[in-house]
SEMI-227229 format. One record per atom (N, C-alpha, C): x, y, z. Coordinates in steps of 0.02 Angstrom, whole numbers, plus 50000, padded with zeros to 5 digits. Each point is the difference from the previous one (the first is absolute). Layout:
XYZ...
***
This chain:
477604936548815500735000150001500274996350060500554996549991500294996450056500355004750048500184997350058500345004150049500715001649976500215006050015500685002049982500504996350043500514997549967500524996650037500415005050039500154998050060500415004450042500725000049976500275005849990500695000449974500504997850053500494996249977500534997950045500595004950000499945005149959500545004949993499905005550051500495001050044499955005250050500055006849968499635004950027500035006749971500705003050009500195004049952500665003150003500055004550061500584999750032500135004550056500175006949975499855005150041500235006749985500775000049999500285003549952500724999449988500425005450033499685004850034500395005250033500464997150053499714995950045500394996850052500504995049971499794996549947500444995149968500625003449970499895005949970500565003949973500485002050056499725001950057500425002050056500414994150026499724993949998500384994150020500614999049955499915001249935500564999349953500535005250016499795006250013500475005350018500364998250065499634997150047500294998250065500554994749991499884995049958500514994949991500605002849964499905005049956500575003449968500395003950052499655003350047500345003450055500454995250039499744994050013500374995050037500624997749961499924999249935500574998149958500545005450003499795006449994500485005550004500384999850066499634999150055500324999750066500514994450005499834994249974500464994350004500615001049956499905003349943500585001649957500475004750037499715005050036500405004650040500354996250057499654995350029500294996050054500614996149976499964997249940500544995949973500645004049988499945006449986500595004049988500235003650064499585000050051500135004350057500184996650065500084993450001500204996750061500474994249986500364997750051500494994749991499644993449984500154996849943499674993749983500264994350044499544996750035500194994850048500364994249967499774998049940500294994149967500615001649958500075006449980500575002049957500345006250029500274999650060500305005950033500595002949961500324995949957500575002549962499805005349949499355000449984499765005049952499855006750031500005000350067499785006150034500415006249981500674999549991500385006149981499755003149934499684996049958499755002749936499315003250008499694999050058499335002750011500055006150045499505001250043500005006050042499644998750065500115004350049499654999650063499455005350000499394997849988499445004649992499815003150067500244997450054499845002750066500435006050019500525001349961500475005350017499765006749974500065005150042499845006949979500455001949941499745004149955500365001449938499855007049974500475002549961499895006449965499824998749927499964993649981499844998149931499244999749993499725004449957499285000349992499714993549973500374996649956499754993849972499934994550053500484999850047499954995250054499405001550044499855006450010499415001950040499364997749965499995000749934499414997849962499894992550009500544996149996499954992850008499784998350071500265003750050499794998850069499255001550009499765005149966499285001750004499584994449971500204997449942499614994749968500074993350037500504999450043500044994050042499394999550045499705005750018499405000150043499384997349964500044999349934499404998249962499804992750008500444995950030499804993250016499464999950053500115003850054499505000550052499365003249972500095005049958499425003349969499594995049959500334996049959499654995049960499654994950044500334997950054499694995250045499365002850031500045006250023499415003150031499435001049951500175001549937499495000649949499644993349991500384994649997499704993449994499554998450059500225001850060499594998750059499345003949996500045006349979499395004149995499524997049949500274998049942499584997049948499684993550023500384995950034499754993550021499525000650059500195003950051499595000650060499345003449985499985004349949499385003449982499454994949983500204994549969499514994949983499944994750054500544998450035499974994950052499565002050058499955006550014499625002150059499254998849992499784997949940499304998049990499924992549993500564996450007499994992749991499794996650065499654994349993499764996550059500444994050018500404997649953500424994250015500615000049955500524996750025500614999149961499934994049954500205000749938499954994549952500634995750005499904993950024500564995450010500364998649934499624999749945500314998749935500495005449981499835006250015500445005649983500654999650040499954998250063500594999450043500464994549974499714994249985500394994349976500325001749932499625003349956500265001849934500595004850006499945005050043500555004850010500624996550027499904995650049500574996250027500314995649947499574997149957500254995849946500415003949950499765005949981500385004249953500675002050029500005001950064500635001950033500504994349997499764993950017500454994250002500254998149930499554999749951500184997949933500525004749970499885006550005500475004949971500684999650035499994999250066500634999550036500404993849980499664994449992500344993749981500245000449928499615003249956500225000949931500655004049997500045005350039500625004050003500574995750027499864996150051500524995750029500264995149947499564997249961500204995549946500435003549948499795006149980500365003749949500705001950024500055002550062500655002250024500464994150016499714994350016500404993950008500294997849934499585000349947500244998249933500545004849976499965006350021500515004949982500634999450041500004995150046500574998550043500195005950044499485003550024500125005450047500214997050067500445003450035500254997550064499495001450055499544995350011499465000950048500164996250064499945003450056500104996750065499404995750016500104995250046499454995750021499455004150033500205005150036499505004450033499565003449949500325002749948499635003449948499544995249962500244994149987499594995049965499404998050042500104999450065499454998350045499485005650001500245006250000499545005749998499585000049936500324998149945499644999849936499484994449999500144994550035499534994349999499425001150049500125004250051499475001750048499935007650003499785003249945500015007349996499545003550050499414997350012499545003450045500214999450072500234994050020500224999050069500605004450016500425001349951500605004150011499885007449986499395001749980499855007049989500405003249944500134996249946500395002849944499665006149971499345000149999499625005749977499535002050057500275004150046499665001450063499305002949989499925004249949499365003449989499454994949988500144995049958499494995149983499824995850061500504998050039499874996150060499565003950049500165006350010499625004250047499305001249973499945001149935499345001149970499564993850009500284994149990499624993850009499744999350071500405002150049499784999750070499405004550011500035006149972499445004650007499394997349963500124997149941499444997349962499644994550038500394995950036499704994550038499585002550059500195005650029499645002450059499515005549984499975002349936499585005849986499264999050015499714993949995499304999350019499885001850074500484998550043499945001750071500075007650010500445003149961500075007350003499345003349978499704997249948499365002749976499454999150051500024994450037499504998850052500055005450054500625001850018500105005450049499735006649972500185001549938499805006349969499245000749997499664994549983499275000349994499655000950068500354998350053499675000250066500255005750044500335004949971500195005950037499705006249968499925005250039499725006249975500525004049961499765005049964500475004349963500495003350047499755002250058500445003450049500554995350024499814993850016500504995250023500504998549944499754999249939500444998749943500495005849991499755006150006500445005949993500545000150054499804998350062500494999950055500544994849987499804994149976500484994749984500505002549949499755003349947500455002549947500475005450027499735004750037500405005650025500554997550048499804995750047500494997550049500534995749967499784995349957500494995449969500475003849953499735004749962500435004049956500485004350041499755002950054500435004150042500574996050030499854993850020500514995850031500504997449949499744996849947500454996349955500245003949940499645005249980500245004449946500225006850029500015000450065500235006150034500574998450047499834997250058500514998650052500534995249975499794994449971500494994949977500375002649939499705004349960500345002949942500595004350024499895003950052500535004350026500534995950037499774995250039500464995850039499854992749985500354997149954499884993049980500174995250057499684994249999500144995050050499535000050059499555005050003499545000450056499354996249985499624998450053499314997649996499924993649961500534996049994499974993549968499705000549929500225005049965499755001049932500264994549953499594998449949500204995249949499625001849937500214997049944499645001349937499284997850004499864994550035499314997650007499585005250038500275002850053499645005250037499865006049955500495002149961499925005749955499464998649948500004994049972499494998249950499305000450030499934997750062499345000150033499785007250013500485004350020499845007150010499755003149934500344998549945499795002649935499324997149981499884993850017499364996749984499425003850033500065001550064499485003750035499915007049970500555003249980499975006649971499635000049933500184995349957499684999549934499254998450009499844995650046499304998450013499615006150024500315004150042499675006150024499885004849941500505000749957499925004449942499434997649955499954993549991499484997449956499315000850031499954998850065499355000250033499755007050014500465004750012499785006650025500295006049963500494999249956500335005849971500015000149923499604995949968500014999849927499825006749970499485003150026499795006549973500545005350008500364999750056500535004950012500564999149950500184993849987500544998649953499785000649927499355000149988499765001049931500155007149975500145004550046500235006749981500754999749988500195000649937500704998949981500495004650036499775006050019500465004650032500254997250067499584996250034500214997050063500564994949988499924995949950500524995149984500635003449976499935005349961500585003649975500395003350056499645002850049500335003050059500384994750038499684994150010500334994550034500614997749962499964999949933500564997949958500595004750007499855006549998500535005050006500344999550069499594999250052500284999450068500454993850005499774994449971500384993950003500665000549964499995002449938500625000649961500475005150031499735005450025500425005250032500344997150062499624996150039500304996950059500544995049983499874995849949500504995249978500655003449979499935004949956500585003549974500345004250054499595003250042500275004250053500444996250049499774994150021500404996050046500654997649968499974998349936500604997949964500525005649998499775005949981500465005749995500265002150068499574999650052500225001850068500564995450023499904993549990500504995250024500635000249956499935002049938500605000849958500405006050025499655005450017500345006050027500354998350066499644996550044500304998150064500604995449989499944995449952500544995349987500635003449973499915005549965500585003749973500355004250053499655001350056500285004550050500104996850069499664994350012500054996650064500204992749988500554997950028500264993349987499514994550020499625001150053499534994950024499454998549949499875004849955499474999149950500274998549930500644998749995500324999449935499714994149959499844994550033499754994149964499284998450020499585005150002499304999050018499525003149949500225000449938499595003349949499344996549990499994993450005499384996149990499664998250066500125004050050499734998650067499244999650000499685003749955499265000350000499694995749945500414995849969499734995349951499744993850037499445001150036499724994850043499264999249986499724994350019499304998649984499505004150040500225003250054499545004150039500145007549992500265001849941500105007149984499315003049984499755004750041499335002749989499945003849934500545003149977499975003849938499944995449939500324994250003499924995249946499294997350000499724998750058499314997750005499525005349973500115006350017499585005549973500014999949923500604999449973500085000149927499624994249968500074994150029499674994149973499245000750002499745002350055499275000750007499735005449954500385005449993499795005349954499974997549928500524996449979500004997249932499434995049991499874996050051499454995149995499335003549988499865005150038499355003449993499955003849934500565002549975499985003449935499864995049944500344994350002499904995049947499334996450008499764999550061499354996850012499445003549962500085006449988499485003949967500054999949924500524996549974500054999249927499524994549978499515001749962499484995249981500094998049926500344994449989500064997249933500164992750008499914996249946500134992850002500454998049942500534996550017500484997849950500244993050018499834995249958500164993050014500754998750005500395003549957500734999050000500305002250067499815006050023500265002450064499794995450057499374997849998499764995550053500404993550001500174997549941500384993749996500705000950028500345005449980500685001350024500005001150076499505003650025499945001150072499914993350036499644995449968499904993450029500644995950004500515002149963500654996650001500485003150051499765004750040500445003950045500404995550046499684994950029500354995550046500584996649964499874997549939500534996549964500565004849980499825006049978500515005049983500465001250060499695000750058500385001150062500484994150013499734993949996500414994150014500564999149950499875001749936500504999049948500595004750009499875006450014500555004850002500345000250069499664997450052500275000550068500174993250029500094995149957500234993550024500675000650034500114996250053500615000850040500634998649960499984995349952500604998649960500115005449948499465002149968500075005249949500265006550030499725001950058500225006350030500704999550030500194994050022500664999250032500574999649950499864997649941500534998949951499915004349937499454999049965499935003049933499905007550003499555002450043499875007350001500635003950017500394997450045500625003550020500514999949943500074994449967500484999449946499825004649942499365000649986499795004549946500205007250017499935001950063500195006850020500765001249990500394995150020500735001049992500195000649926499664996349957500135000549928499805006949974499435002450022499765006649978500495005550021500214999750063500445005350025500694999749967500234994049984500654999449966499975002849929499444999149966499935002249931499815007449994499565002450045499735006849992500235004850055500334997550052500235004550053499435002250045500155004650045499515002350049499675006649982500245003249948499725006549982499284999649976499794994149976499324999049975499644994850043500154999550063499754994650041499245000350008499715006050002499275000650005499664997449937500285001749942499734997549937500064992449998500574997450022500094992850002499494996850047499875003150056499524997350049499314999449970499765005349967499344999949969499984994949942500535000049959500024995249945500004992850025500414998750050500044993450029499314997850027499685004650037499354998550031499474998549947500005003949946499504999049947500094993349966500644998449983500144993749965499844994150046500195000550064499864994650047499254999150010499645005550005499284999650009499674996749940500195002049940499704997149940500184992649993500624998350017500214993049998499604995950051499905002750059499614996550052499284999149978499725005149967499324999549975499954994449948500484999749954500004994849949500054993150031500464999150047500074993550033499374998250039499705004950032499394998650039499424998049956499955003049940499474998149953500114992949976500634998249985500154993149980499864995150056500175001950061499864995850057499254999050008499625005449995499274999550007499724995249947500275000349940499744996149944500184992650006500624998650020500244993049997499994996450068500095003650055500124996750065499465001550052499765006250002499545002050054499384995650002499754998149942499404995849998500114993350035500604997249992500174993650033500025001050075500315005550022500035001550072499305000850029499585003649963499315001050024499624993550002500114995649951499674993449998500214995750060500645000050015500244996350059499745003050064499945006750000499755003550060499294997850017499614998549949499314997750013500004993550039500464995449984500044993750037500255001150071500495004350008500255001650066499465003350042499625004449969499465003450035499484995050024499824995249957499504995050019500244995950060500634998049999500284996150056500035004350063500245006149993500065004550059499325001550029499495001049957499335001550024499734994250041500134993849978499764994250037500344999650069500655001450001500374999950063499725005350048499895006149974499745005450041499304998650024499584997249956499324998350020500004994650055500444995249992500064994850051500235002850067500485004649996500245003250062499455004150033499625003849959499465004050027499464995650032499844994449967499504995450027500234997150067500644998350005500274997450063499965005150056500155006249984499975005450049499285001050025499524999749953499305001150018499734994550046500314994150001499784994650043500255000750071500485004550009500275001050067499475003150046500004997850061499525002850049500245006750025
***
């Protein structure tokens, strides 16, 4: 018999984590839908009287529900970080092709939106048009820009992790979490905190969990306890600040004070959900494919033009037709429809455009690799 040909088809990934990624992007969509109804639209300020101030303390239970789900954007982001960092902490190098492809997708989608809104004769300022043409440089989607920075440096983070003891790793996690998810959480603006710093703190934490705590988290009761603590903390802080806002003028417009990326309770919730879904052992090609579209889904629904004009206008139409008595139902309905529409557009993009972007990325990667190799060779010649 001849030798068996090696299959070029990669084995299916476990779908538990992939399912969680889909849930995470839906959480992010919900949060952005809440954002569109709950703050003054920068590009369409004349619509603000028809919307609401989600930061204001309220006796309306429905408004409190929307304020709670506004926190789910940070939750979805942290879930994505946990899912991604879990695999990156075993990686030895950053793939230049992946970086170039992601940057290409960000640019193509942004320019496509710019073309569409220009054809619709939307009143776009030169500043906004410039932001659309240079989306990454202007941080139009801050999460993706920050993630790319961590992705580029993660081999160096892994080098540090491999060369320190468990005790040292634990100290790094405890100190960094205490400082940036403790001290800075209570008093923002301290210790030169930034999203990049927070991402690196989470990276070290996820790596520690993978290297030393898998067995502990394999006991579902531990993750469930962490989940309850996280959700209780999230809801408790919201209710506390709503109570203070109703009775103390200084707290009247601080309802979303804890909707921040270094909220320890949101991080607890994200990590608990990650470990619960990590233990789901099944494989589903459809879920894996949709999870693979997560980046495009994010870019489609959170494009700067779409969120500045269309998402806000849809809310004003909904509120004019259905009023505010059913605003929570409208919020969930809006989020579901927007999520499904973004999934459909992302699938079409993957089928018709993404392949072209990836093909061009290969050429850019080849050129960039030659430049970097030449630079490295020149450095090595230095005395």
